[in-house]
N, C-alpha and C positions, 0 to 999 in steps of 0.2 A: 502493498500499498503504502501512498505519498510520503507518510509521515514516516516510515523504515526509513526510505532511500534519503530523505532529510537528516536523520541521525545518523545516518552511512556518511553522508557529506558531511556533516559537521564534526564527525570523529574524526575524520581523514584529514580535516583541513588547520590547521593553524593559524589561529584569531591572531597573531601580530607575529613579526619575524623576535619579538623580543618578550614573548608571552611563553608563558609556560604549557607543555602539552595537558588536554581536559584530560581528568581522568573521573573514574568514576568511584566514588570514597564509603567503602561498608563501614560500620561501626560507628565508631567515637566520633562525634563534633568537637573540634578543637575550642577550648574554654577560652574567654576574655578575661583579663587580671582582672577579679574585681575591683570597681572603681573605677575602671579604664575604658574606654570607648574605642575600637578600632575604626577610625572613620577615615577617611567615608567606608560606605558599605552598600553593596545591591545585591540582593537575594530576588530570586522569579521561581516561579513553579515548572515544574519539567525539564528536562535535556533542554528541549528548545531554546529557554529559556537563556541558557549561554549567549546567545546570538543579540537576544534583547540586552542582557545584561552589559554587553560589549559597550552600546548603544550609550546606553543609561552612564556607563562611567567617563566617557569624552566631556559630559558635562562632569561627573564630580569631582573627577580627575583634576579640573583645572579650577577646581571652585566653587562650582555653578549650583543655584539654587535645585534642590530635590526634588521639588513638582517638575519641575522642566525637565529635570533625568528620566523620573518616571513615563513622562508622556511621552518624550524619545525612546527610550526601551521599548514601551510594548508596540508603539509604532510600525516595530519591525515584525510583529505575527499579525498585526493586523492587514499589511500590505503584502502577507506572503502569501500569492496563490494555493501554495500548496499545502498551507496549512489550511484543513478545514472544519477549524472549531474555533477561530477567529477570522474576524475581518473578509476582506476579500478573499473569495473559494470556500466560505463557510456553509456547509452542507445547509439547505433550507428547511422552511415547515413542510407540513405535511401538503400545503398547498404552494409548493414552490417557490416560497419567497425568502431570502436571506434579509434574517430582522436581527439586527445588533443590541447589545448592552454593553453599559460601561459605568466604569464610577474613579472617582481620585479625589483623593483626603490628605490634607496633613496634617500634622503632631499637634494643631491651634484647635483643630474639630472643623477647620473650614473643609467645605465641600463638596461638590458637584457627580451628577450620574445623568445619562440617557437609558429610556431602554424603547424596547421597540422600535428601534430607527431604521431606518431602512436606504440603501442609495448611498449612503458617506460611506468612506472607505475607512475614516478615523475616528468612531466615535467617542473616545478616548479628548480628542481634543477637542469636541463640543461640549462633550462635561468638563472640562474643564473653564470654559468662557460660560458655562451657566454657573458654576460658581464665583468667577469672578467678575460677570457682568448683569448676574439676573440673583431678584430676593430671596429665590428656590434654591430648591436641591435639588428636583428632578424632575426633566420634562420627559415626555414619554409619546411615540407614533407621530401624528402629523406634526404635533406642537413640534417636537423637539427637529422632525424637520423642516417645519417652517423658521425654527431658530437658528437652523445651522447653515439653512440659503442663505438667510438675512444677515448671515457674518461670513457673506463669501466663500462657503465649501459648495463645490458642485455635484450634482446627481451623476451618479455613478451606478451601474449593471455590475451586482457584485455577482451574481451567479455565473460563476465561470460554465465553459462547457462538459468541463471534468466532474464537476458539481452538479449538473444538468441532467449528468448521465447517472450518473449514482441515485437521483430522485428517481428518473424513470424505472430505473430496475427494481428500485423499493417499490417503487406503484403496484408491481405486479404481484407481490403479497400484503402490504401494506401491513406489514408484522414489525410491532411495535413493541421490542426486549431491548434494553441495556446491555452493552457487553463490557463486562469489567476488564478494563488495562489493555483494550485493544492496541491502543499504541505501540503498548511495550512485546506485542506477538506478531511472528508475521502472517501475515491472513491471506487467503487466497480470494483477491480481490471481488470475487465473483458473491462471495460470501458478506460483504462486508455491509450492504445496505441493508441486511436482516435484522440490525440492530441500531442502537443511535448509537457516538460515540455519546460517553453519559460523563465525560472531563477532557482535559486538554485545552479548557480557559487557562489564560496566561496573568497570575497575581503577581505584581510585583511591590517589594518595600525595599527602602532606600533611608539611611542617615548619611545626611551632605556633612562637610566640613564643617559647619559652622553647629553642627547638634541636631539638626531640623530633621524631622522624621516625617514621613509621605510612602502611599503610596497608591497604587492605581492597579485596576482589573478588568479586563476586555474578555469578551465571546459574541461568537454566533451563536451561543446555546446548543440547547440539543437536540441532533438533526430528527427530522421530520418530525417535530412539537408541533402541538394544536397553534392551529392559530389565534396569535394572540399569549401564549403562553411567555412568560418572564420569569427567570431563574433567582440565584442568589447572588449573581455576580454584580449585579449593577445594586444593589438594596447595601446601604450603607448599615453597619453590623451586624449583615451577614456572610456577603463574600467578600468583604471588606471592611477594616474598622484601623483606624490609627490616634493614639493618644500619643503625646508628648513625656507625657509625665508615667506612662508605664509602658507602650510596647507598641507592634502593629504586628496585623495578623490578615492573612487572606486565603481564601479556599479553592479547593476545584472538585469536582466530582458533583455529582447528586444535587441540583440544587434547592430543590425540594428540601430534602433531609437537612439541609442548612441554613433554609429559612427558620423552620420550626425549630430550631435550636439556636438561634440569632450566634451563629457559629463562631465568627470571628472577634466580636465583641465579649464573647464568653472567656476565649482565648484569652483576649488584653485583659480580662478583669481577671482573672487568675494570674497573669504576670503581676499585675498590681498586687496581688495578694502574695507575692513571692516565688511565685512557681518559676522555675527557668522555660525555656520556649518549648524544646522537647516535650517536656512534663505537661504545660499545658495546651497542648496540642491535645495530650494523649488522652488528659479527664474529658476533653471535648469531645473526642472520639468517642470514648467509652460510653458519653452519654447515649450518643446516637447509636451506639452498637446495644445495649441494655436494653433501650427501648424496645425492642424487636428483634433479635437477634438469629431468628431464621431470615427474616427479613435484610438484615446487612450481609448475608452472606452472600448475596444478588446483588451489591450494592459499593459502590465507592465512593466515598468520601477522605477528601484530606487534606490537611490543614499546615502552613505554614508562617513562623512567628518569628520577630526581631524584634528583643528589648531595648530598652533605651542606654543599655550598657556597651550595644551591639552585636551579643550573642544570639546565635537562631539555633533552630530546630523546627522541626518537620514530623506528623505522626499520620498515618492513615489507616485503614477500615484492614484494604488489604496488601499484601507487599504487591511493590511495583512502582510506587508512588516516588517520582525523584525533583530533586529540585536543586537548582544553581544558584552556584555562589563567585562573588569577585567582590575582591577588594586589595590591597595596596600588595598581599602577601598570599593571596587567595584565588587561585582560578578553576577550580573543580564543579564536579555533580556528584551530590550525593546520593545515597537509596535512605527513605524515610523509613522509620519505624513502622511496625503495623502491628492491626490486634491479632487478624488472623496469617500466619506466618506462611499459608500452603495456596 
């Protein structure tokens, strides 16, 4: 599948002549000395987050603002037509329409969001303008599109030929059943439309050189979803939450389960109470699993967190959730811990 090929490409490439080779690290996450912050730093969900991190790092490494950095970072997968769960080329809903969701937030609780937005490649940039130019937090649907066009964005067809072909193949059965960790499996392309990609949202968290925290989250949502469905990604407190006094968290997975737990907000509040990032993510995953263990066996949710000291960690329901980290001393993809290990 396309995502598998993209991973091969990324793993085969040097990010720059001076950078380290990207390695997947299993096990312990490097600790930051108590009371110190390894700044700046940027982390993001999944292996493909490494390319997004590098774009954000261009801004962070020269002292730029954290929100500018996370916006620039997540615009990379938004513009990648080979990524079928974010932006251009995203798989459509069951009516063949690509609808996008995104939000952005800083550590002072300034935030903006758009949902059910069509025909705009970069919903994260529209969300940032909602934060900067309006008295609101969220705009949706036609209102969000009207706002985008009024601010100079151009309408574009987001349904690529490849995504359209996959949708038409799916229509032959119209079967809707989420597939766990499909981006980490080599699948027969003919089997791909049998179930939606229930994650691969890009969530990004960062601290800039001044200590300011920020985050961004953007997605095209679940493939073949019902018309009008919105998941957790554009919802402040669900798909993303940032509080400079405690930390930041984002999620990837089946959005309905994240919404039910106000997942990212819950992770941040646990860090405020003293939990380290991975521990906080684990506790919220456990809440989701214990609500219905049998149901949890068939769905994936992962949380990624960054505390105000620069410590990071992640945890998921199932094995296979990865995240990418970039700072002055680290350039790696980590494997998150999981509740179920098989």
